[in-house]
C-alpha positions as CSV (number, residue, x, y, z in Angstrom):
1,M,-48.5,28.6,-10.9
2,Y,-44.5,27.6,-11.6
3,R,-43.2,31.3,-12.5
4,R,-39.9,29.6,-14.9
5,Y,-36.6,31.5,-14.9
6,R,-33.8,31.2,-17.5
7,V,-31.1,31.2,-16.7
8,P,-28.4,34.0,-19.1
9,S,-26.7,32.4,-21.9
10,V,-23.9,33.8,-20.8
11,W,-24.1,31.7,-17.4
12,R,-24.6,28.4,-18.8
13,E,-21.9,29.1,-21.3
14,L,-19.8,29.9,-18.2
15,N,-20.2,26.6,-17.1
16,Q,-19.8,24.8,-19.7
17,I,-16.2,27.0,-19.4
18,Q,-15.8,26.0,-15.9
19,R,-16.6,21.8,-17.5
20,D,-14.4,22.0,-19.8
21,M,-11.7,23.3,-17.5
22,N,-11.5,20.4,-14.6
23,R,-11.7,17.5,-17.4
24,V,-8.6,19.0,-18.6
25,F,-7.2,19.1,-15.2
26,D,-8.7,16.5,-14.1
27,T,-7.4,14.0,-17.6
28,H,-4.1,15.9,-17.7
29,S,-2.2,16.6,-14.7
30,P,1.4,17.0,-15.1
31,I,3.3,13.5,-13.8
32,R,4.4,15.2,-10.8
33,T,1.4,15.8,-9.4
34,R,0.3,12.1,-9.2
35,T,2.0,10.7,-6.1
36,A,3.9,6.3,-6.2
37,P,2.9,3.9,-5.2
38,S,4.6,2.6,-2.1
39,Y,6.9,-0.5,-2.5
40,P,5.7,-3.3,-1.9
41,A,2.2,-3.3,-2.4
42,L,1.2,-5.0,0.9
43,N,-2.1,-7.0,1.2
44,I,-3.2,-6.9,5.5
45,W,-5.9,-8.6,7.1
46,S,-6.1,-10.0,10.3
47,N,-8.9,-12.5,12.6
48,E,-8.8,-13.5,16.6
49,E,-5.5,-15.5,16.3
50,G,-3.0,-12.1,14.2
51,L,-2.8,-10.9,11.5
52,V,-1.4,-11.9,7.8
53,V,0.8,-9.7,5.5
54,N,1.6,-10.8,1.9
55,A,4.1,-8.3,0.1
56,E,4.9,-8.5,-3.2
57,V,8.7,-8.3,-4.2
58,P,9.0,-9.5,-7.3
59,G,12.9,-10.0,-8.4
60,I,13.7,-9.7,-5.0
61,D,16.9,-12.0,-3.0
62,V,15.5,-13.0,0.0
63,N,19.1,-12.2,1.6
64,D,18.5,-8.9,0.2
65,I,15.4,-8.0,2.4
66,D,14.8,-6.9,6.7
67,I,11.4,-7.2,8.6
68,S,11.7,-5.5,12.2
69,V,9.0,-5.4,14.2
70,V,9.3,-2.5,17.2
71,G,6.2,-2.6,19.5
72,E,3.4,-1.9,17.1
73,T,5.1,-1.1,13.8
74,L,5.7,-3.1,11.0
75,T,8.8,-2.5,9.2
76,L,10.2,-3.8,5.9
77,S,12.9,-3.2,4.1
78,G,16.0,-4.2,1.5
79,V,17.6,-3.8,-1.9
80,R,15.9,-4.2,-5.3
81,K,19.9,-4.6,-7.4
82,S,19.4,-3.2,-10.9
83,E,20.0,-4.9,-13.4
84,D,23.1,-4.7,-15.8
85,L,22.2,-4.5,-19.3
86,E,24.0,-6.0,-22.7
87,E,26.7,-3.7,-23.9
88,G,25.6,-0.9,-26.5
89,S,22.2,-2.0,-24.9
90,R,19.8,0.8,-24.3
91,Y,15.8,0.9,-22.2
92,H,13.6,1.9,-24.2
93,R,11.3,2.1,-21.1
94,Q,12.4,1.8,-17.6
95,E,9.2,1.2,-15.4
96,R,10.9,-1.3,-12.3
97,G,13.0,0.7,-9.9
98,S,16.1,-0.2,-8.6
99,G,17.9,1.5,-4.7
100,K,16.8,0.9,-1.5
101,F,13.0,0.8,0.1
102,N,12.1,0.8,2.9
103,R,8.3,-0.1,4.2
104,S,6.4,0.8,7.7
105,V,3.1,-0.2,8.7
106,E,1.3,0.8,12.6
107,L,-0.2,-3.0,13.4
108,P,-3.6,-3.0,15.0
109,F,-2.6,-4.9,18.0
110,P,0.8,-5.9,19.9
111,V,1.8,-9.5,18.2
112,D,4.3,-12.1,20.5
113,I,7.7,-11.3,18.1
114,D,8.9,-14.6,18.9
115,K,6.2,-16.7,16.9
116,V,7.0,-14.0,13.3
117,E,7.3,-16.2,10.9
118,A,8.4,-15.5,7.2
119,T,8.2,-17.6,3.8
120,F,9.0,-16.3,0.7
121,K,7.4,-17.8,-2.7
122,N,6.5,-16.8,-6.0
123,G,7.3,-12.9,-5.5
124,V,5.3,-13.1,-2.7
125,L,6.3,-12.5,0.5
126,Q,4.1,-13.7,3.9
127,I,4.6,-13.0,6.8
128,S,2.6,-14.0,9.3
129,L,2.3,-11.9,13.1
130,P,0.0,-14.1,16.0
131,R,-1.3,-11.5,18.7
132,S,-0.1,-11.5,22.4
133,E,-1.8,-13.6,24.3
134,A,-2.1,-10.4,26.5
135,D,-4.6,-9.1,23.5
136,K,-6.6,-11.8,23.0
137,P,-10.4,-11.9,22.7
138,K,-10.9,-13.4,25.9
139,K,-14.7,-15.2,26.4
140,I,-16.1,-15.1,29.7
141,V,-18.4,-17.6,31.3
142,V,-21.5,-15.9,32.9
143,K,-22.1,-17.6,36.0
144,S,-26.1,-17.4,37.6
145,A,-26.0,-16.7,41.1
């Protein structure tokens, strides 16, 4: 035999108020509590040969970008120059930031620093980081006795 328990209406109402409050705070959180995405945006992938890093850096001059690899850390730094407005003009919305940037990422394995290459095309910086020979996986041949 099943026995049904009724939840008092006060508890149902309190649960509904809690859900409503959570929804309000989730959808209307102040901007100061949101974190800005890291700049520049990166995609990193690897295979047995090494790593490829793509960084989105539109509107930046190639000469304003510095790339360094120290140990197993890749650092991208540079400057995005602000746009000069014509006299009498003003912004209605400004979402693209300007100024200095610096982004460091830990690499999953040591790379051969002497063979690192970078190319820049259509606002995307592509960095090829070949894996160091000492760290490459080696196939072990099993000899039969």
